[in-house]
C-alpha angles and dihedrals in degrees: 000000000000124000119228111269126229129189124200120194109214134019100230118134091273093051094047092046090052091045090056090049094048091051088051088050091058101259125132099234129196123188120204116202126189094206127069093250137027129270109070103206086005092062117141126232116205121187136156093348095313125117117207126185102217096202139010117024103161113089119192136165095033093187088071086062092046090054092056094048089050096059121108134202112278090001112091135168117213095151127117114310120255109253095157121168089258091057091048094049105113094187091055091056093048094047099044102031088217115187122148123035125221096274094042090055090062089067110023142008112237120189133184120253122215129222095029090216137351105218113203120200123210092256090062097255119120146199120221107212110199105147092246107135094214094048092045094050093046092054093044090053091052091054101038120350092196090062093066091084090046091052091054090054092044090050092054093045093048090048091053091050090047094050094048101031100039111018097039104025105021094105096040112125111213100208097151139028094254092060088057096044091053093063099033095091091053092052092049091048090052090050087237099138103062118088113290096233091052088050092050093044090058088065104036131053096187114088088213093057091044087060094044092056098040108040098083098087087064087072089064096039099267130135108229088217092057109030115092119258090251083088087074082085088077088071090057096041088057093041092051101045103016132221118291141189130213108225107244090026137279087297088072089058089052090051090048090054091047090052092049091047092051093045087057089054101264123145128216129193123197128200085033111126115186113228099183146003110232114230130184125199143063127303093245098026139060114323125192133189109236105174145299142277121220125222088255090058098255113141128209126191123216142166092224130031121193127183119212087174131099112303096227093045091048096055102032100040107024102041127055113244092237090068095053124081103150099030098049120159092256093056093043093050092046094060114095116249121214124253119274131229143223110218122194118201114198141165122205142180113267100197111126092014098094089127096044105168096224135098131218091266118032128179110198109193122204128227092271129048115173094029093051093048092049090052091051100042105028111019093034096212130138106251125218090236132041147190123223147191110227116199120193105177095170089073083072102026115026090183090080090075136039115270112288094021141095128220117212143162130198122202122207120192111230136165118281120247094279080087093073090224116160101232093186084071104026096045097068092042093053093044091053091049092051095047090047089051094052089047098043096043089049096237085136107017113228092000095157091060094040101055113108098165133027137167135149146194129218134193087282089069091056093047099043105028101031097031093234113163111250088356093284113179100209109020121250117006109257098235121147095260089053097048134097110342090006092059119087109284121249088223112053115245090204107045130037117234092018118119141172130221131179141044096330096059132056129340094013145231133345130073097272091044094054090050088052089048090055090056092047092050091046089053091053091049090048090052091050089055093042096240101114095107091058092046094054086060090051094248120108123205117232107255104222136155129197 
């Protein structure tokens, strides 16, 4: 008796999370990864004793991770998520600092990070956002006393969006127009469809506080002036479950997922770039995904094919045009891609910096906010100024650097490669400007003389190494017309047994969202194989064929 076979293209967090779920559903799952190690955007760079997470570093909603590590072979759980009162108790999280659950702790050690972010303004002042109501109100009052009342109203509005948009609808798959129309009145009533910055500005007078409570979509590739206000839920997601760090870096979480996947019987191949998805059927008739072909010509058959790769790359490069009616090249190219990023990885001497005035996560805002973002997202030009996200994980875990040193990376939003910029020229220039800034503004005193290791990636890395269309850093831009039903569907409309998982599909980008996406895609696969009733009860049938 042979079990049904599934293939996943890409070993990003979404692909690994789905691989774990498919193994628990009873499939024999194989993951094919282009790179020489797992992670995709969450790949790890190791050099000269330093460990650098190359991608996501902010971990939220740790019980999503616990759910994955709790799954067993042939015993899946695709039922409703657990949002019990205990899990929604903000005070409990603040008091206990709870991170990893009992099954998570078998694979990784997750710890809380406080403050969540230190947000530096261009005048050198800062706001420590930690989710603590008293601390938040105290800092708001110091900046603009009149905004205290506005914060109370914003808090209530964000909570309402969170409860409806995340707790109640977070796992809703919008596979047809009616599913979208049913919830549209609620979103309008919650004022969740207008641009986020406009939403935030209606509650805060202070430009500084407007930035504090609107910057977060940038961490998933969204422009606060364009994303819908439903993204205000991020504030409450973080406030409810906190910000966490995996000791050793996010790469350790990736390795934990790989270990779990393999324990459940899954197989993963590295240095195995997929060149095409094999489809059988007629141009105007039924079409079915039957497997993949690697760049070296090796072919693999499967009953299910899932792409954790870039949406545009998947449809335009891996599938022949004759098999695509909905996802034609014209439609794919018309969709807006997210911004890209330049990321600088550097190690520096820590002697004399015992009182370094930085936190684990630092947002350093430039002198302009709206103008800079419009230049990045709309005009696609390289601005004279910049904002950045500076990550110093060795403040939490010194083992990520040699003794007496810190490891850090700083991420600078830039236009994607639709800009036509020559990053072989502009990359070095921008990197030097950023390092000079951190040195001259004393964020890291004497940085120029302290650096012992430095490297960086540009949008070209995303386009060439990660196969991201136009070098996008986060997949499709999360604007209103590319959200929910209007975002690429997890279950292909064109080809039977072809699915998507990851930041490009529903619900969108960010580590918790791609784990949610894995569950949504697994549900669609389960429906296709008529096993959803068993899964709701937490017991998967063995998928076998004679």
